[in-house]
VOGU-3710 file (C-alpha; in Angstrom, 3 decimals, decimal comma):
1> mstqqnnhtg> -13,296/-11,449/9,245  -15,236/-11,562/12,465  -13,057/-13,959/14,403  -12,024/-12,751/17,847  -8,397/-13,663/17,558  -5,177/-12,434/18,940  -3,304/-12,115/15,699  -6,302/-10,548/13,942  -6,128/-9,037/10,482  -9,094/-6,771/11,267
11> nanrpaqmrr> -11,774/-5,407/8,968  -13,468/-2,232/7,896  -15,900/-1,946/10,815  -13,307/-2,229/13,534  -12,701/0,913/15,619  -8,975/1,111/15,047  -6,232/-0,633/13,173  -2,655/-1,410/13,974  -0,474/1,285/12,432  2,853/0,618/10,828
21> gfgpmgpggp> 5,794/2,930/11,167  7,178/5,384/8,684  10,296/4,450/6,771  13,095/6,955/6,174  11,619/7,803/2,781  8,115/8,545/4,012  5,109/6,341/4,760  5,901/2,758/4,034  9,431/3,420/2,886  10,693/4,560/-0,503
31> rgmmrgekak> 8,613/5,406/-3,518  7,114/2,339/-5,117  8,368/3,375/-8,551  11,191/5,658/-9,601  11,696/7,583/-12,784  12,891/5,398/-15,607  11,323/2,156/-14,414  9,283/0,649/-17,228  6,078/-1,345/-17,201  6,075/-4,843/-18,672
41> dfkgaigklm> 2,708/-4,205/-20,320  2,471/-0,457/-20,941  -0,720/-0,577/-23,015  -2,486/-2,971/-20,663  -1,668/-0,914/-17,546  -2,659/2,401/-19,141  -5,805/0,773/-20,574  -6,936/-0,384/-17,122  -6,181/3,045/-15,705  -8,291/4,607/-18,446
51> gylgkykwti> -11,094/2,329/-17,283  -11,051/4,127/-13,929  -11,098/7,475/-15,747  -13,999/6,469/-18,014  -16,551/7,659/-15,480  -15,095/11,163/-15,735  -14,578/11,320/-19,521  -16,770/14,390/-19,995  -15,145/16,169/-17,058  -11,711/15,373/-18,490
61> livwtlavas> -12,835/16,695/-21,884  -13,782/19,967/-20,176  -10,380/20,030/-18,470  -8,596/19,534/-21,787  -10,724/22,254/-23,409  -9,811/24,664/-20,612  -6,132/23,685/-20,904  -6,129/24,275/-24,690  -7,929/27,611/-24,325  -5,545/28,728/-21,582
71> tvfsiigpkv> -2,535/27,828/-23,718  -3,938/29,542/-26,822  -4,531/32,798/-24,937  -1,007/32,593/-23,558  0,484/31,922/-27,017  -1,252/34,945/-28,582  0,374/37,245/-26,016  3,848/37,673/-27,598  2,395/38,613/-30,999  0,157/41,238/-29,386
81> lgtatdelft> 3,191/42,535/-27,522  4,984/42,724/-30,862  2,306/45,104/-32,185  2,950/47,361/-29,196  6,661/47,315/-30,006  5,930/48,168/-33,638  3,686/51,064/-32,569  6,372/52,371/-30,212  9,103/52,000/-32,858  6,994/53,664/-35,587
91> glmakiagtg> 6,123/56,592/-33,312  9,716/57,002/-32,218  10,913/57,096/-35,850  8,171/59,604/-36,698  9,189/61,797/-33,774  12,838/61,733/-34,873  11,759/62,636/-38,424  9,498/65,399/-37,070  6,428/63,992/-38,778  4,553/62,786/-35,700
101> gidfdkikdi> 4,938/61,148/-32,277  4,232/58,099/-30,165  0,534/57,211/-29,831  0,457/56,260/-26,141  -3,314/55,761/-26,157  -3,010/53,048/-28,783  -0,139/51,438/-26,890  -2,279/51,562/-23,738  -5,132/49,810/-25,528  -2,723/47,126/-26,740
111> mvklmtlylv> -1,330/46,608/-23,227  -4,855/46,330/-21,755  -5,645/43,728/-24,402  -2,419/41,894/-23,539  -3,180/41,969/-19,819  -6,695/40,659/-20,495  -5,284/37,772/-22,514  -2,915/36,761/-19,725  -5,577/37,145/-17,021  -8,034/34,963/-18,964
121> sallsylqgf> -5,252/32,417/-19,555  -4,453/32,335/-15,819  -8,148/31,993/-14,902  -8,674/29,109/-17,339  -5,502/27,431/-16,044  -6,788/27,755/-12,467  -10,160/26,267/-13,428  -8,655/23,282/-15,239  -6,355/22,633/-12,256  -9,289/22,822/-9,838
131> vmssvtanvt> -11,454/20,422/-11,872  -8,604/17,969/-12,545  -7,676/17,872/-8,847  -11,228/16,738/-8,086  -11,053/13,984/-10,735  -7,660/12,831/-9,467  -8,827/12,733/-5,848  -11,863/10,626/-6,788  -9,842/8,181/-8,909  -7,146/7,678/-6,253
141> kklrsdingk> -9,831/7,305/-3,583  -11,468/4,570/-5,686  -8,117/2,836/-6,245  -7,300/2,829/-2,533  -10,799/1,631/-1,668  -10,475/-1,208/-4,175  -7,075/-2,174/-2,759  -8,426/-2,087/0,791  -11,382/-4,235/-0,244  -9,032/-6,626/-2,028
151> ihklplkffd> -6,890/-7,042/1,103  -9,859/-8,562/2,950  -10,554/-10,988/0,103  -7,026/-12,365/-0,230  -6,169/-15,765/1,235  -3,742/-16,055/4,122  -1,135/-17,641/1,847  -0,736/-14,304/0,047  0,348/-12,581/3,256  2,583/-15,530/4,123
161> ttthgevlsr> 4,573/-14,892/0,941  4,334/-11,082/0,636  5,987/-8,529/2,915  3,939/-5,855/4,638  6,122/-3,194/3,031  5,277/-4,460/-0,451  1,532/-4,189/0,188  1,947/-0,748/1,793  4,028/0,425/-1,153  1,213/-0,352/-3,573
171> itndvdtisq> -1,531/1,322/-1,566  0,539/4,433/-0,799  3,528/5,051/-3,076  2,221/3,550/-6,318  -1,193/5,172/-5,982  0,534/8,485/-5,154  2,576/8,154/-8,345  -0,612/7,635/-10,368  -2,243/10,571/-8,588  0,615/12,953/-9,372
181> tlnqsmtqii> 0,617/11,969/-13,032  -3,136/12,366/-13,406  -3,068/15,719/-11,660  -0,099/17,198/-13,499  1,112/15,276/-16,510  -2,289/14,572/-18,100  -3,041/18,274/-18,600  0,604/19,032/-19,303  0,509/16,655/-22,290  -2,310/18,736/-23,763
191> tsltsligit> -0,725/22,103/-22,954  2,675/21,010/-24,303  1,235/19,708/-27,578  -0,958/22,805/-27,904  2,023/25,054/-27,184  4,195/23,250/-29,713  1,551/23,476/-32,447  0,461/27,002/-31,500  3,979/28,396/-31,325  4,816/26,840/-34,691
201> vmmfsiswql> 1,697/28,411/-36,259  2,489/31,824/-34,762  6,100/31,615/-35,960  4,909/30,782/-39,498  2,511/33,739/-39,348  5,445/36,073/-38,643  8,055/34,628/-41,026  7,996/31,278/-42,758  11,699/31,629/-43,656  12,811/32,056/-40,036
211> tlfalimlpl> 10,458/29,269/-38,943  11,951/26,768/-41,389  15,414/27,748/-40,192  14,373/27,212/-36,560  12,826/23,815/-37,345  16,153/22,618/-38,762  17,471/22,619/-35,184  14,527/20,511/-33,930  15,974/17,051/-34,780  19,168/17,948/-32,928
221> tlfavvfvvk> 17,154/18,871/-29,823  15,083/15,683/-30,003  18,210/13,555/-30,446  19,826/15,124/-27,384  16,695/14,626/-25,251  16,188/10,974/-26,280  19,898/10,230/-25,728  19,846/11,624/-22,186  16,582/9,831/-21,294  17,883/6,443/-22,464
231> ksqghfinqq> 21,196/6,847/-20,647  19,562/7,887/-17,374  16,856/5,208/-17,224  19,183/2,351/-16,238  20,681/4,406/-13,425  17,238/5,331/-12,103  16,319/1,635/-11,944  19,533/0,926/-9,977  18,760/3,866/-7,726  15,339/2,379/-6,936
241> sflgkvnghv> 16,868/-1,004/-6,173  19,475/0,328/-3,749  16,992/2,773/-2,221  14,813/-0,217/-1,335  17,798/-1,990/0,238  18,717/1,068/2,311  15,137/1,496/3,472  14,711/-2,202/4,250  17,950/-2,288/6,223  17,049/0,804/8,259
251> eemfgshvvi> 13,528/-0,496/8,977  14,919/-3,856/10,082  17,550/-2,233/12,314  14,982/0,058/13,944  12,611/-2,821/14,553  15,337/-5,029/16,036  17,500/-2,441/17,801  17,249/-4,247/21,153  18,549/-7,504/19,649  21,330/-5,660/17,782
261> kafngeadse> 22,524/-3,984/20,963  22,267/-7,210/22,945  24,547/-9,029/20,473  26,866/-6,039/19,794  25,852/-5,953/16,153  26,187/-2,180/15,703  29,451/-2,419/13,742  28,078/-4,990/11,295  24,902/-2,948/10,894  26,861/0,220/10,135
271> kafgeyndal> 29,048/-1,651/7,638  26,033/-3,067/5,770  24,349/0,337/5,748  27,535/1,953/4,433  27,726/-0,510/1,526  24,076/0,028/0,568  24,369/3,785/0,995  27,517/3,997/-1,158  25,857/1,994/-3,917  22,788/4,243/-3,688
281> yrsawkanfl> 25,022/7,338/-3,849  26,797/6,146/-6,997  23,611/5,212/-8,866  21,715/8,323/-7,688  24,618/10,621/-8,664  24,765/9,219/-12,194  20,992/9,238/-12,602  20,541/12,805/-11,405  23,606/14,103/-13,251  22,409/12,706/-16,581
291> sglmmpitnf> 18,854/13,839/-15,897  20,158/17,297/-15,065  21,896/17,520/-18,446  18,582/17,676/-20,314  17,824/21,346/-19,705  21,397/22,623/-20,336  21,573/20,657/-23,612  18,196/21,859/-24,842  19,059/25,410/-23,755  22,391/25,215/-25,591
301> vgnlsyvavc> 20,730/24,080/-28,818  18,041/26,696/-28,307  20,647/29,410/-27,827  22,357/28,416/-31,066  19,035/28,801/-32,829  18,421/32,052/-30,966  21,706/33,618/-32,106  21,167/32,509/-35,694  17,569/33,827/-35,743  18,694/37,162/-34,278
311> mlggyyaang> 21,301/37,594/-37,024  18,943/36,535/-39,815  16,068/38,575/-38,345  18,261/41,650/-38,174  19,071/41,199/-41,848  15,367/40,903/-42,723  14,506/43,979/-40,651  17,254/46,016/-42,308  15,840/45,094/-45,695  12,250/45,830/-44,695
321> mltvggiqsf> 11,184/42,195/-44,854  10,260/42,086/-41,145  9,249/44,630/-38,509  11,098/45,140/-35,216  8,015/43,975/-33,328  7,898/40,879/-35,515  11,523/40,086/-34,643  10,771/40,541/-30,948  7,700/38,271/-31,105  9,524/35,635/-33,112
331> iqymrsftqp> 12,442/35,611/-30,657  9,996/35,190/-27,764  8,380/32,243/-29,543  11,811/30,878/-30,379  12,837/30,961/-26,715  9,655/29,057/-25,805  9,852/26,581/-28,675  12,153/24,015/-27,010  10,305/24,084/-23,676  7,281/21,977/-24,752
341> iaqianisnv> 9,649/19,549/-26,490  11,549/18,968/-23,240  8,255/18,682/-21,368  6,924/16,051/-23,775  10,169/14,056/-23,431  9,919/14,244/-19,661  6,236/13,266/-19,735  7,061/10,173/-21,792  9,398/9,103/-18,999  6,772/9,909/-16,344
351> lqqtaaaaer> 4,189/7,876/-18,248  6,521/4,866/-18,153  6,836/5,341/-14,410  3,068/5,723/-14,055  2,383/2,652/-16,176  4,766/0,641/-13,995  3,021/1,900/-10,830  -0,407/1,181/-12,334  0,745/-2,283/-13,365  1,808/-3,059/-9,792
361> vfeflgeeee> -1,546/-1,821/-8,470  -3,557/-3,840/-10,991  -1,366/-6,902/-10,382  -2,392/-6,668/-6,739  -6,057/-6,163/-7,636  -5,794/-9,209/-9,906  -4,372/-11,511/-7,230  -6,225/-14,770/-6,677  -8,857/-14,354/-3,983  -10,083/-16,843/-1,421
371> vkeaenalsv> -12,043/-19,737/-2,871  -15,593/-18,547/-3,448  -18,231/-19,723/-1,017  -20,841/-22,212/-2,148  -23,941/-20,700/-3,721  -26,107/-21,914/-0,852  -23,508/-21,405/1,875  -24,680/-22,227/5,389  -25,268/-19,735/8,173  -25,158/-20,441/11,908
381> nrtgepdtaa> -28,532/-20,393/13,621  -28,385/-18,283/16,788  -32,054/-17,278/16,878  -33,422/-20,405/18,519  -35,847/-20,835/15,654  -36,095/-24,198/13,802  -33,236/-24,945/11,411  -33,615/-24,321/7,694  -31,720/-25,582/4,650  -29,445/-22,521/4,804
391> cvtlsrgvrf> -29,272/-21,981/8,588  -28,264/-24,683/11,060  -27,751/-24,967/14,809  -24,380/-26,368/15,863  -23,610/-28,377/18,989  -19,866/-27,655/18,660  -18,763/-31,157/17,637  -15,725/-31,245/15,321  -14,508/-34,152/13,182  -11,298/-34,414/11,167
401> envsfgydpe> -11,688/-37,063/8,483  -8,437/-38,224/6,858  -7,263/-34,620/6,399  -4,300/-33,919/4,103  -2,723/-30,541/3,364  0,425/-28,900/2,024  1,341/-25,220/1,689  3,099/-26,337/-1,464  0,914/-28,774/-3,441  3,964/-30,982/-3,995
411> ktvihgfsad> 4,910/-31,105/-0,289  2,315/-32,514/2,108  2,747/-31,398/5,724  -0,494/-32,930/7,089  -1,478/-36,434/5,990  -4,157/-38,844/7,167  -5,189/-36,722/10,177  -8,395/-38,068/11,745  -9,975/-37,189/15,074  -13,461/-36,974/16,566
421> vkpgqkvaiv> -14,013/-34,121/19,044  -17,228/-34,236/21,065  -19,124/-31,045/21,949  -17,706/-29,407/25,076  -14,466/-31,400/25,054  -11,127/-29,831/25,907  -8,702/-31,097/23,260  -4,959/-30,604/23,566  -2,739/-30,770/20,504  0,883/-31,455/21,361
431> gptgagkttm> 4,009/-32,424/19,521  7,449/-31,180/18,525  7,996/-27,940/16,629  6,936/-28,257/12,992  4,607/-31,197/13,601  1,632/-29,261/12,126  -0,249/-28,192/15,269  -0,950/-24,590/14,236  -1,598/-25,692/10,654  -4,548/-27,774/11,866
441> vkllmrfydv> -6,056/-24,683/13,500  -5,657/-22,708/10,262  -7,467/-25,461/8,393  -10,242/-25,559/10,980  -10,912/-21,846/10,537  -10,525/-22,020/6,735  -7,525/-19,744/6,515  -6,471/-22,541/4,192  -8,619/-25,264/2,612  -7,709/-28,922/2,978
451> sggkitldgh> -6,094/-30,705/0,030  -7,759/-34,014/0,887  -10,349/-35,321/3,335  -12,611/-32,910/5,180  -13,292/-31,133/8,466  -16,888/-31,093/9,673  -18,902/-29,279/12,322  -21,796/-31,511/13,402  -21,540/-33,293/10,063  -21,397/-30,128/7,939
461> dvrdfkrdel> -18,212/-29,569/5,932  -16,583/-26,284/7,034  -16,262/-25,394/3,327  -20,065/-25,263/3,129  -20,291/-22,373/5,620  -19,987/-18,668/4,962  -16,496/-17,716/6,094  -17,588/-14,911/8,382  -20,224/-17,152/9,967  -17,680/-19,942/10,459
471> rslfgmvlqd> -14,986/-17,734/11,932  -17,448/-15,991/14,230  -17,692/-19,327/16,088  -14,053/-19,176/17,126  -12,079/-17,160/19,600  -8,293/-17,308/19,399  -5,484/-16,430/21,750  -2,090/-16,871/20,158  1,426/-16,892/21,505  2,233/-13,720/19,542
481> twlfngsiad> 0,080/-10,957/20,960  -1,690/-8,418/18,750  -2,731/-5,071/20,176  -3,348/-1,850/18,280  -2,647/1,804/18,993  -5,582/2,718/21,238  -6,818/2,518/24,803  -6,730/-0,707/26,815  -10,540/-0,662/26,892  -10,690/-0,442/23,082
491> nirygkldas> -8,256/-3,346/22,753  -10,304/-5,598/25,035  -13,589/-4,472/23,480  -12,243/-5,519/20,047  -13,659/-8,954/20,856  -17,179/-7,519/21,261  -17,684/-3,978/20,055  -20,984/-3,377/21,839  -19,785/-4,674/25,232  -20,616/-2,521/28,245
501> daelrraaka> -17,984/-1,294/30,704  -19,239/-3,801/33,264  -18,832/-6,709/30,808  -15,380/-5,470/29,895  -14,254/-5,386/33,526  -15,698/-8,836/34,234  -13,682/-10,230/31,332  -10,544/-8,475/32,585  -11,069/-9,889/36,089  -11,564/-13,391/34,699
511> aqadhfvral> -8,284/-13,024/32,788  -6,501/-11,758/35,939  -5,856/-8,429/34,162  -8,064/-6,051/36,161  -5,617/-5,582/39,029  -2,691/-4,450/36,879  -4,862/-2,332/34,538  -6,244/-0,307/37,454  -2,674/0,272/38,649  -1,644/1,830/35,304
521> pdgynmvlne> -1,839/5,566/34,584  -5,406/6,310/33,360  -6,385/2,659/33,973  -8,590/1,283/31,204  -8,227/4,589/29,326  -4,444/4,287/29,083  -3,387/4,455/25,423  -1,042/1,775/24,117  1,597/3,017/21,696  2,052/1,710/18,143
531> eadnisqgqk> 4,231/-1,206/19,222  2,244/-1,720/22,458  5,584/-1,893/24,298  4,579/0,459/27,132  3,297/-2,614/28,984  5,047/-5,944/29,546  4,733/-8,991/27,311  2,862/-10,882/30,030  0,411/-8,012/30,478  -0,225/-7,932/26,734
541> qlltiarail> -1,039/-11,647/26,843  -3,512/-11,101/29,671  -5,303/-8,411/27,674  -5,653/-10,700/24,652  -7,051/-13,420/26,908  -9,537/-10,884/28,308  -10,538/-10,063/24,730  -11,271/-13,733/24,008  -13,252/-14,094/27,241  -15,336/-11,031/26,368
551> adpeililde> -16,062/-12,435/22,885  -17,628/-15,540/24,477  -17,062/-17,762/21,391  -18,588/-21,192/20,831  -15,187/-22,775/20,156  -11,989/-21,602/21,824  -8,468/-21,958/20,413  -5,489/-21,352/22,674  -2,049/-21,472/21,055  0,511/-21,314/23,875
561> atssvdtrte> -1,714/-18,646/25,442  0,096/-18,570/28,792  3,660/-18,857/27,507  4,532/-15,230/28,371  3,278/-15,063/31,967  4,884/-16,067/35,223  4,062/-19,352/36,962  1,781/-17,831/39,619  -0,246/-15,869/37,049  -0,382/-18,938/34,826
571> vliqkamdnl> -2,093/-20,905/37,599  -4,686/-18,149/38,021  -5,272/-17,946/34,261  -5,641/-21,719/34,049  -8,443/-21,529/36,594  -10,118/-18,742/34,629  -9,678/-20,703/31,417  -11,127/-23,832/32,974  -14,258/-21,871/33,859  -14,333/-20,345/30,380
581> mknrtsfvia> -13,980/-23,747/28,704  -16,827/-25,406/30,619  -19,416/-26,741/28,165  -17,349/-25,198/25,368  -15,337/-27,076/22,739  -11,741/-25,927/23,031  -8,442/-26,656/21,351  -5,252/-26,042/23,303  -1,872/-26,089/21,594  0,806/-26,492/24,234
591> hrlstirnad> 4,472/-27,262/24,610  4,398/-27,334/28,414  2,571/-30,616/28,857  1,942/-30,012/32,548  -0,703/-27,425/31,576  -2,918/-29,873/29,661  -3,078/-32,848/32,026  -6,800/-32,267/32,580  -7,620/-32,324/28,839  -10,430/-34,645/27,766
601> lilvmrdggi> -8,452/-35,682/24,696  -4,807/-35,236/23,816  -3,767/-35,498/20,164  -0,046/-36,174/19,829  1,172/-35,007/16,421  4,342/-36,148/14,735  5,433/-35,507/11,114  2,002/-34,187/10,092  -0,059/-37,041/11,468  -1,421/-38,328/14,794
611> aeqgtheell> 1,075/-40,565/16,527  -1,077/-41,133/19,633  -4,330/-39,955/21,170  -6,034/-40,371/24,528  -6,120/-38,826/27,999  -3,015/-37,859/29,929  -3,095/-41,017/32,078  -3,786/-43,304/29,111  -0,876/-41,896/27,120  1,548/-42,184/30,032
621> kkkgfyaely> 0,593/-45,833/30,481  1,397/-46,506/26,816  4,964/-45,297/27,470  5,126/-44,051/23,892  6,045/-40,760/22,257  3,864/-38,630/24,577  5,401/-40,175/27,692  8,831/-39,510/26,224  7,942/-35,825/25,629  6,368/-35,463/29,069
631> ysqfesas> 9,215/-36,910/31,105  11,876/-35,137/29,015  10,500/-31,772/30,179  10,994/-32,706/33,820  14,474/-34,039/33,086  15,460/-30,794/31,354  13,939/-28,801/34,237  16,004/-30,708/36,793
//
């Protein structure tokens, strides 16, 4: 969006962006998804995520191969160690019998082999982690880029109905959740399955009888794991819900701390926080307690199997059916057998969490975008060359032809609005709060499209123009100021990025801002903080007016632009604005009617339509609604 406006959403080529604060749970507040939260469409979400991974399928195959190889080398280790134990035991028995001794050279060779196995396993594990980190970084970068691109394609109505925190949560927390899963759980699935299969094979190779006995305990372990996971999921969902409430409450209290103190609302705030915090404590305690039971339960079942295998293995060894080294290796495998089972159970829960996060991301990416531009959309001719079918010169005339609009299709807020604005006219739009004044400006700039009728520029429907070309015609100064974290010079230059220092200062002087800027520490190089509250509200308004002056737009829109400045400064700004608006079509939305007496045309809005229109003198003579509004302001002032 190229419009030089006060409440600007910004775009990718701007030098800086307004930064939002950090919630108590990190950037943007709490995690977007918590463990146990399920996706509505698990297969669909994972399928779309796989689409992002498709580009790296061969790299991922290499990662999985490395993970399998690393696990296999690690699994072989205990059996090799068992041969060393057998060699030591055999030598020791021979020494006791006086028929030989311990062959330390052979044991040394076995230990070197064992060390080599573990070193190769560690190296392969490092390589697969290194490669997978690169894949994960690229995928998450692409996701965030797509989300950022989507933000600039969404219509204004999306942001009117969606909180900033919700959008931030998807671009930060949800993408982080996906990133962590891709980086850790994807390879862990392979290593866990490989470990489970490999350990089972190695156990069978040592003793099929002991292996069958150990497998009898497997259903009990699986039952315990599934039981704990199901019981904990509901509490994790509640934890997420109350965590969001705590974070939202804290963010709101921080943002409105001045108002809370002014109205002595500290006690109520503390009470509300206490209720949310207590609810979060109860749900978090239950969730984490149940989740923490998984390892003790699996360890308990594993220990039962361990004791039984030790007793049975001892019996086999005593009867010569199994070597001591075989028992040792089998016990090592037995101790590791339940670990991949617990990991797979945990991964299944993580995958649900990841699918839910991915679903939220892809829901956002699937949001309805702004209405597509016409195939042969018009551009604005600024070259001075003759007009073409796709590029036209505008003389800044605006016509509203029986315009109708409603934010909700079933509720019309603007109906039958018609007006003809000549090039260079100063048009004031007045009326009570909620009459639709600002809505008309949004329609003019195509933040919303009309439901009926049309708005034209020199006879061309605004819907026929490219949006960036259309919005580049306008400069806006709104009642609510928008300044970003950066220097004062950067904030003014936001209206024209290539402006020289001399142009910048001329614009500041015209907006009556130069004198106070030079009095500030570092002058034009002074850095505004994130909330831009290290200067006064009136000074902020002057800077946004300077920005609009620097932009030098064809059509100017002022929405209560001087509402935050004192009377003396307002008079000076009015003079500057009068000079700025010469030979320039301008729309002024005002509540203080004394500021628009010199308007060429005043449109008086009431209930979404035009009640009256004319000059200031003409409307006063009619003694209608405008006259009633005008004189009521003086009565209230007296």
